[in-house]
Every structure is written in structure tokens, then in C-alpha cells.
C-alpha positions, 0 to 999 in steps of 0.5 A: 500500500502506498504511504499516502493511503490511510484508513479508519474504522468507525462504529456508530449505533443504528439509531443514527438512522430514523428507521434503526436499520443497519443499511440506512445507518451505513448509508448515513455514514457514507453520506457524512464522510462524502465521496470527495474525502473517502470511500466507505466500505462495510466492515463486518464484525461478528457478535462476540461473547460479552462479559462483565463491564470490568472485564470489558474495560480491562480488555479495551486496555489490553487491546490498545497495547496489543494493537501497538504491538501488532503495528510494530510487528507489521512494520518490522517485517515490512522493513525487513522485506525492504532491506532484503529487496534493496528498497525496490518498491515494486518488488516489495509491494508484490510481497505485501499481501494478506491471505494472498490478496492485496492489502486494499482488497483484504481490508475491503472484503474483511471477514472474521477468520472463524476457523482460527479465531472462533467467535464463540470463545470468550474475548479474553481467549481471543485476545490471548490467541492473537497476542501469542500469534503476533509474538510467534510471527515476530520471533520467527521472522526475526530469527530467520532475518538475523540468521540471513544477516549474519551470513551476509555479513560473514560473506562481505567480510570474507570478500573484503579480505580478497578485495580490500587494500593491503592494510586489511586484505588477506595476504595468502595470495600476496606474500611469498613464503620464502620471504618469511623467517619461520625456523629461527629462535631469534629472528622474526619477520614483520609485515607492515602496510605503509601508507604510500605518503609515508614510504620515504619516512618509513625507509629512513626510520625503520632501522632505528624504531627499536633495538636490534632491527636487522639493517637493510632488511626491508623488502617491498612485497606488494603495493596498491593505490593506498599502501605499500607492504614491506617485510622487516626482520627484527630480533624476537626479544624486541619485536613487541617494542618494534610493533608498538612503535610502528603503530604509533606512526600509523604503520599497520602491522599485519599478522600473517602465518603462511599455511599451504593451501590457505588461498584455496581455503579462503576461496572455498569459504567464500563460495560456501558462504555465497551459496548459504547466503543465496539459500537463506535469502530465499528462505527469508523472503518466503518467511517475510512474505508469510510473516507480513501476511499473517501479522497484518491479518492478526492486526486487522482482527485486533482492530475488529475486536477493539471496535467491538469492545469499545462499541459495547462500552460506548453504546451499551446493550442491546448491541445494535451498531454498524461499522464502516471502513473508510479509505482516504489519504492524509490530505483529506482525512481531517475533513472526512473526520470533521464531517463525521464530527459535524453529523454525529457529535451529539453522541458525545453528550456534554463533550461537544457543543456548537459555537455561535456559527453552529460549528462543532466545538469540543468541551476541553475539560469533558473531552480530556476526561473522556479521552483519558478513559478511552486511552487515546489523545483525542476523544471522539463522540463515536468509535473511531480508529485510524491506521495505516498498513505500510 
């Protein structure tokens, strides 16, 4: 879905129509929103088991927290897909479906999943099931993407060893083992990456950096655009001091021990990591697509439950209400909301009034108290929830 697309769910009592008819009440919502500011679709919510008032108040609070958690999971999975597909919005959009439907289509034709979340179960059980599903999806997707990213980082590190400059890259294919002293009890060969701008200084100073540096022992091993690699021989008893002095001058000592076949081993490791990275990329993409679908589905079910619980708390029993899904965009969302306020603010009782010009006006004190009870920043005279599924 485009980032310019917004939705909100609105629930109103059927008494907003003179006939108390659901269809006429829905038409009243459509007329209030106005087609210029949004398209209104029926949003079907089944009848759930209603417990005590105290339980409903607690469930409203639980659903508010679960709603935030579900939104976070959906956004994290979406971000993971974006990273996996390198920000290609067209490809990302192809992966973002819910039950194999585009997000818009799923929302506009929403039907409660009665097989997975039986409507005859107590609300507390449904909330618990949805919470567990959201947490499970989050953990599964997170684990797979962490596994993929770790292998990707390992592959990049191995590749850098083959392609970096002489201060960082692998020396297996660069250093001739005949240059190294490996069988002496007293002497040791050091490999140093010297910035090209410091080569003259190095050649002039290396013999005096520490005691017992073998005179004229420096040998140019290799060079690139940034560094020159030199081999220098010192007595082992002064090796630590020599290396320390080199670091002080920003000359990079390179730890290297020749091992026969190491060049081939490094290439085999790159090939292995490359193969594993491609395999995990496919697994992460499949799990990301499934995780997005399932987490978004859970979120929409949580929204449906929020609407139901808040509707019972607002309008009481017998429960006669109509719910609409309004598709709009951020530029005109406030106008659609203002139209609803203008038509249905009377449902808020003392929380809303009208100014001298007849415009809807909220009583700040009453509205703030009601908002605190509702758990939202802005109080509305009717059940109203904005959301975006990105």
C-alpha cells in the first residue's frame, strides 16, 4: 500500500438512522464522510461473547497495547522485506499481501477468520490467541532475518579480505613464503602496510624504531593505490617494542602465518558462504512474505475486536451498531473526520457543543476526561480508529 493511503474504522449505533436499520445507518455514514474525502466500505464484525463491564474495560486496555504491538510487528517485517529487496518498491509491494490478496482488497472484503479465531470463545481467549500469534510471527521472522544477516555479513567480510587494500586484505595470495623467517629462535619477520605518503619516512626510520632491527632488511612485497607492504626482520626479544612503535606512526602491522593451501581455503569459504547466503535469502523472503501476511491479518482482527469492545462500552446493550471502513489519504482525512464530527457529535453528550456559527466545538475539560478513559489523545463522540498498513 502506498504511504499516502490511510484508513479508519468507525462504529456508530443504528439509531443514527430514523428507521434503526443497519443499511440506512451505513448509508448515513457514507453520506457524512462524502465521496470527495473517502470511500466507505462495510466492515463486518461478528457478535462476540460479552462479559462483565470490568472485564470489558480491562480488555479495551489490553487491546490498545496489543494493537501497538501488532503495528510494530507489521512494520518490522515490512522493513525487513525492504532491506532484503534493496528498497525496490515494486518488488516489495508484490510481497505485501494478506491471505494472498492485496492489502486494499483484504481490508475491503474483511471477514472474521472463524476457523482460527472462533467467535464463540470468550474475548479474553481471543485476545490471548492473537497476542501469542503476533509474538510467534515476530520471533520467527526475526530469527530467520538475523540468521540471513549474519551470513551476509560473514560473506562481505570474507570478500573484503580478497578485495580490500593491503592494510586489511588477506595476504595468502600476496606474500611469498620464502620471504618469511619461520625456523629461527631469534629472528622474526614483520609485515607492515605503509601508507604510500609515508614510504620515504618509513625507509629512513625503520632501522632505528627499536633495538636490534636487522639493517637493510626491508623488502617491498606488494603495493596498491593506498599502501605499500614491506617485510622487516627484527630480533624476537624486541619485536613487541618494534610493533608498538610502528603503530604509533600509523604503520599497520599485519599478522600473517603462511599455511599451504590457505588461498584455496579462503576461496572455498567464500563460495560456501555465497551459496548459504543465496539459500537463506530465499528462505527469508518466503518467511517475510508469510510473516507480513499473517501479522497484518492478526492486526486487522485486533482492530475488529477493539471496535467491538469499545462499541459495547460506548453504546451499551442491546448491541445494535454498524461499522464502516473508510479509505482516504492524509490530505483529506481531517475533513472526512470533521464531517463525521459535524453529523454525529451529539453522541458525545456534554463533550461537544456548537459555537455561535453552529460549528462543532469540543468541551476541553469533558473531552480530556473522556479521552483519558478511552486511552487515546483525542476523544471522539463515536468509535473511531485510524491506521495505516505500510
